[in-house]
C-alpha positions in Angstrom: 104.3 111.3 63.3 104.1 113.5 66.3 106.5 114.1 69.2 103.7 113.9 71.7 103.6 110.9 74.0 100.6 108.5 74.1 98.5 109.4 77.2 96.1 107.0 78.9 93.2 108.0 81.2 91.1 105.3 82.8 87.9 106.6 84.5 85.4 104.7 86.6 82.3 105.8 88.5 84.6 106.2 91.5 87.1 108.5 89.8 90.3 108.4 87.7 92.4 105.2 88.2 95.2 106.0 85.8 96.2 109.1 84.1 99.7 109.4 82.5 102.0 108.9 79.6 102.5 105.3 78.3 104.2 103.5 75.4 101.3 101.0 74.9 98.1 99.5 76.2 96.6 96.1 75.3 93.0 95.2 76.1 89.9 93.5 74.7 87.6 95.3 72.4 84.6 94.2 70.3 87.2 93.1 67.6 89.3 91.0 70.1 92.5 92.1 71.8 94.0 95.3 70.5 97.2 97.1 71.3 97.3 100.9 71.1 100.7 102.5 70.4 101.8 106.1 69.9 100.4 107.6 66.6 97.8 104.8 66.3 95.0 105.7 64.0 92.0 107.3 65.6 89.6 104.7 66.9 86.5 104.5 69.1 85.2 101.2 70.5 83.6 99.0 73.1 85.5 97.6 76.0 84.9 94.1 77.3 85.8 92.7 80.7 89.5 91.8 80.5 92.9 92.4 81.9 94.5 95.5 80.5 98.3 95.6 80.2 99.9 99.0 80.3 103.6 99.7 79.5 104.8 103.0 81.0 107.6 105.3 79.7 110.0 104.0 82.3 109.5 100.4 81.1 107.2 99.3 83.9 104.3 96.9 83.2 101.0 97.6 85.0 98.0 95.2 84.9 94.4 95.9 85.9 91.2 94.0 85.6 88.6 96.3 83.9 84.9 96.1 83.3 82.8 96.8 80.3 82.9 100.3 78.9 84.1 102.4 76.0 87.4 103.7 74.7 88.6 106.4 72.3 92.0 107.1 70.9 92.3 110.4 69.2 95.6 112.3 68.6 97.6 110.1 71.1 95.0 110.6 73.8 93.5 107.2 74.8 90.5 107.5 77.2 88.6 104.7 78.8 85.4 104.8 80.7 84.8 101.5 82.5 82.5 100.1 85.1 85.4 99.1 87.4 89.1 98.8 87.5 91.1 96.8 90.0 94.3 94.9 90.6 94.5 91.1 90.5 93.8 88.9 93.5 97.0 86.7 94.0 97.3 83.6 96.0 100.7 82.3 96.9 102.1 79.6 99.2 104.8 80.7 101.6 108.1 79.0 102.4 106.7 77.7 105.7 104.8 74.4 105.2 101.0 74.9 105.6 101.0 78.7 105.5 98.7 80.2 102.8 98.8 83.9 102.0 96.1 85.7 100.2 97.0 89.1 98.9 94.3 91.5 97.7 95.2 94.7 95.9 92.4 97.0 94.7 91.6 100.6 93.9 90.0 102.5 96.7 86.7 104.5 96.4 88.6 107.5 94.9 90.2 105.2 92.3 93.7 106.4 93.2 95.3 104.3 95.8 95.5 100.7 96.7 94.7 98.6 99.8 96.8 95.5 100.6 95.5 92.7 102.8 97.3 89.5 103.7 95.6 86.5 105.2 97.8 83.8 106.8 96.2 80.4 107.5 98.2 77.9 109.4 97.3 74.3 108.7 97.8 71.6 111.4 100.3 68.9 110.5 99.3 65.3 111.1 
């Protein structure tokens, strides 16, 4: 076993979306869902569209929707090349009756930062 951290790099046609040390990554491959941990056996495979769950060294959980692509884990270096990678679209109802909020978080063209939009729709009460 090595003392080296597991490092994840997610690349898209628009750039690098994530690059840093992690404790684990769970995603869908051709064999079904797989979790890669530190010191995992070397593996190369096909990515399917899915939600990837990343656990960082500071115990944070990050989720992205990723497209089809490939992945390789060799010597604690997990690399993914995917057609896209973005955050979830979340819809929630506010405390005010009739207000609907739509929040969209996504990776920008450079694949590094996020844009947040909020839509508020007021519904007339009868």
